N, C-alpha and C positions, 0 to 999 in steps of 0.2 A: 572617486579615487583619484588623486594626482598621479602622474607618471612615477614620480620618486617613491610615493607609497606603494603603488603597484608593483614597482619593481623589488622593493623590500619585501612585500609579502611574497611575491613569486620565489624569491630566494629562501625565505624562511620555509615555505611549502616544500621546496626541493630538499632543504636540509631535514625536514621532517620525513620525508619519503626515504632518504637515504638511511636515516637511523632505523626506519622500520625494518629494513631488510634483515636486520638481525633477529627479527621476531617472526616474520612470515614473508613469503614471496609475493610479487605483484600479482594482482588477480588478471586472469586472461581478458584480452580484448580480441574477441572472435568475429570474424565475418559471418553474417548469417544469410545464406543463399534463399532461404524461404521468404524471408522478410524483404530482402533486396529485390527478388523477382516480383513480389506483389506491389512494391512501392515504385519500382522503376528507378531505384536509387542505390547506392552503396551503403548498406546498413551494417554497423558493427554493434555488438552488444559488449558493454564493459561489465564483466560477470562478477559483481560484488557478492552475489549469492555463493560464490566458490571461495570466500575468504574463510579462515579458520572458524569464524562463529557465524558464517553464512550471512554476513551483512557488513556494510562499511563502517559501522558504528565503532569497531575497535580502533579505527584510525585516530579519531578525535580523542578518544580515551587515552590512547597511547601517547599523543603529542601533549596533551595537558598534564599528565602524570609525569612525564619524563623531566618537565620543566620545573617541578617543585620538589622531586626527589633529590636528595635525601632529607631535605628540610621538613617534608611532610611524609608520614608513614601511615596515616589513617585517611581512608577515601570513602566518601558516602555519596550514594546516588538514589534516585527514586525513579523507577522504571518497571514496567510491566513486559518488557520484551527485549529487543535488540540491544538497546543502550545497556541494560543490565548484564547482558551476556558480554558485551565489549569490556565492560568495566571489570567483570569477574576474571575474564581471560587475562587482562593486563595486570591485575592484581597478583594473580599467580606467577605471571612472568617476572614482575618486579619484586616478588617476595614481600609485598606490603599487605596490611590488613585492609579488607573492604567491608563495607556494611551496606547491603542492598535492601531498600525498602520497595516492597511490592504490595499492591492491593490484594486483599484477602481473596477476591474473586479471580485472581490470575490462574490460568490453566495450569495443572500440575507439570504438563510437558514443558512449559516455559520455566517454571520453578526448578525442576530437576535439571534442565540444561544449563541453568545459571550456576546451580550448585556444583554440576559436573564440571564446568569451565574454571570455576574458582577454588575448588577443593577446600582444604583446610584454611586457606587465606581469607575466605569470605563468609561472612555471617548473613543470611537472609532473614528479613523480618516482614511478615505478613500483617500489614495495618491498613485499616480503612476499607470500606466498600467501594469508594471512588478514588480516583488519582489525587484530587486536591487534598483529601485527608492524608494519603501516603506521602505527597510531597511536603505538607506541613510538618509531619511527624520526622521525616529524614532531615529537614533543615533545622528543626529544633534540636534533634540529637547531634547534629554536626556542629552546631554553635556550641552546645554544652561540652562536647568532647574534644573540641578544637581540631576537628577534622577538615579535610578539603572537600568542598562539595564540587561534584562533576556534573556540570549541566549536560543534557543530551545535546544541546545545539547553540543555546545563547552565551557563548564564551569564546572569546578571541583565539584562544589556543585550540579549542575543539574545531572551530572554522577553519583555522590554518591546517590541522590535521586532515580534515575531510578533503582539503584541496589537493591532498596527495593523490586523489583519484585523477585529477586533472594532469598532475605530473606524469603519471603513469601512462595516460591516454597519449600525450604528446610523445612520449618516448617510443611507445609501442606502434603508433601510427607513423611517426617520422615526422610530423607536422600536426598543426591544429586542424581538427575537422572544419567542415563548412558549417555544421550545426551540432548542437548538443542538447538532447532531450532529457529533462531532469525531474525526478518527483520532488514534490515539496510537501514537508510537514511543518516543522519549525524553522526551516530554512538554512540549517547549517551546512549541508552538502551544497545546496544551490549558491549560497554566498561564497563559500569556499572555491568552488569551480568557477564562478563568474569572476571573482577577484583575481584568479590566477590567469584566466585567458584574456580577460577584459573585453575589447571591441574586435578581436581577432575573429571571433566566430558570432553566428547567430544562435539564439536560445530559444527553447520553448520549455516553460516551467507547467508542470502538471500537477493538478490537485483533485482529490476526490470531491465531488458535489456536496457531500455532506461535511466538509470541512475546509472551507475556502478561507483559509488564514491570510495567504498572501494576496489573493484577489480583493479581500475586504480591506487589508492594510493599504493597499495601493489607492483604493477609492477614498479612503478617510485620511491618508496622508500620515498615519501612524498605526502600530499593531493595536488591534481591537479584539476583544474576546467574542467569537462567533458561536458561543455555546447557545443551544445544546448541539453537539455535533454527532454524527454518524460514525460509530467507532469500528465499522466492518473493516475499512482499510486501516488497521491498527498501526502500522508502521508510518502512516503520513496522517493520522486523525489527531491534529493538534488544533486546539481551540483558539491559540493566540501565538502569533508569529513572535519570534525573539526580537528584542529591541536592538541588539547588535547585528543580527542578521538582517534586519529591516534596513539599517543604515547602509548596508552593502547592496540591497536590493531596491531602494527606493525609487531609483530612476528607471526601473524595468518598464518597458511599454506595456500597457494593459492588454493589448492584442497578443503579446507573447505568453499570456497566462491561459491556460486551458483548463476546463473542468470536465471530469468525466463521471458518470453515474456509477455507483458501486456495483450494479448488476453488470453493467457494460464491461467493467474491468474483469469480471469473471470469465468472460468469453475468451479474453487473452490468457488466463490462467489454464483454462482447459485447452485451448489451441496449442500453447507452447509444451504442455505436458504431453499432448497426443501425437503432435507432429514432431517436435524436437526432443522430447524426453527431458526437458527442462522444468525443475520445480521451482516455481516462484510464489512467494507470498503476495497479497493483493498490492501492497506499496511497490513490490519489486516488478509488477506488470504494468503500472501506470504508464511509464515512458513508452513502452512498445505498443500499447494499445492507442496512444496518441497518434502514432505514425498514420493511421487511417484518415485523419483530418488534415494531415500535412502534405498529402501527395503532390498537389500542384506546386507547392513551395519547395518540395526537396528533389523533385526529379532530377536525375542526373548527378546529385551531389553526394558528398560523403557526409553520412549522420552516424553519431554515436548516441546510443540510448544507454542510460546507466540502469541496468537491472540491479535495483538497490538491496534485495534481500531475498533469501529463499527458505525462511523459517516458517514453513507451512505446515500446520497440523493436519494430518490427513483425516482426522475425524471431521474436519469442516468440508471435506470433498463433496459430500452430498448437498450440502448448502450452496456450495459453489457452482455445482452442476445445475441445480435448480435455478438459481439467479441467472446463470448464462442462457439457459433454455427459454426463461421468461422474457429476458432481453431481446433474444433472437426471434421471438415470436413463434417458436416451435412448441411451447407448452403453455396451456391456459386453464384457468379454473373458472368454473361456472357454478351459480346456483340454479338448478333446474326444477321447474314446478312440475312433478311427475303425477300424472292422473292415477288415482287408486283404483284401477280396473285391470282385469286380466288382459294380458298382452301388450300393456303399455311399455315395459321394459323391453321386450323383444322388439316392438316398434322402434324404440330409440336405438337400440343396438344396430338395426338394420340401416340405420341413417349413417353410421360410421363408415368412413371409407377404408380401403385396403391398407393404408399407411397410418391409420389413426388407432392409438392404443390408449386404454383406460389405465390411468396410473393411480387414480384415487376415486373412490366411490363410497359415499357415506350418507345415510338418511340423517337429516338434521332435524325433522319435526315429522312424527308419525301419528300424531293425534288427530289431524283433519280427516274428516270422512271421504272427501272427494279427491283431495290432492296431498301430496307429501313434498317436502323440500329435501332436495339432494344435492350434496356437494360433489361435484365431479371434476377431476383433473384429467386433461387429455394431452397426449404426446403425439406429435407427428413429425413428418420429414421435412416439410416445407410451410411456411406461414401461410401461403396460398390456400392451403387445406382448409383452414379455418373459415375463409370466406365461402367455400363449398358447403361446409358443415352449417353455417349459420343460415344459409339459403334453404337447406333442407329442414333444419329446425323450424324455421319461419313457415314454410310450406306445409309442414305437418302439424302446425299449431301449438308447438310446445313454448311455453313461457320460460325465459331464462335470463340471468344477468351475469355479465363477464366481470368478475372480481379480481381478475390477475393483477391489475394495477392500482388497486384500491388498498393502500398500505394499512390504512387503519382496520378495514375488515378482514383483510387477509391475515394479519398477524394473530387474530384470534381463531380463525377456522382453518387456515391452511397449516 
């Protein structure tokens, strides 16, 4: 981006941010002592989880809508989450009609929140088992009805609206930070923030391992479809980076893009909930978890992590805890070949240490005369306890298979 274009973009982002103040206040930029001490740096969290819809998505929706109202009064989008809620909130604010298309499989909690934010201004249509079918239906309806389609990220006005995050960071901090850590899905937030700050700061862009849309786009020189994707980090699980967002990110250094496993991200969700009382969705935890890999680079520097959203369904908490424990190495699953003789189970139980706890015990096969297969899940307090346990199992002659990281097998039996 040329200096003239960059200056024009920055001024447009500031204008968008000023107009937003009639709708909602700036989200807080808060220094986090816990993370600062852990990283040896000055860590600040931009709390987009504290926006009226608990994500930054209403920024882009606001900016895109304000530019076409009153000429357009019908707005259409396809979304199963934060974008839908942002659009609904803004439709109600502007008093215009919105039609939000969501997959049939969308959790009722998200449907209800979208309906709550939109009120009578928004019509929700559940169409398609998968997002591609939902998107096609939304675009067809929009074309037929003469509506204005609101892309979640691949729109210049949306990118400009998301850049208001950077405008607020600069004002709240009093300057540009040394580094900004950003989650990446379709690239709207990253493109906006980077276009605003330009080369003033260093960047780290963080993607879930199961949806590496930016990383692959940089490798190929253009956005590519990385399907099938892992949808666990739903706020950043995008199969293809936007064309417009890529144009603003195409010169990002490959080393500045990090990928984190879905299980690893869960450790930060649990840590922030237990230590700080902060509720983050998986995408909202991406930037914070990446700090662990950046310690040498950020020591003594001022770093802003964008906590992009907090729309977390607590029905997912058991799964998040499970994933975090498995990643941390304190919970494992084994298929144990148990001898069918008196005292065998007691012998096994005596092998367990004082910090080991049985979380799952299930016979998988009872027909064999001499042996039976048992699925057993064990929780402990430290990963090293499993080294001791394996040694005792081997010494006692038990046959076992660790299936903790066997995704194919685990999805059927765990």
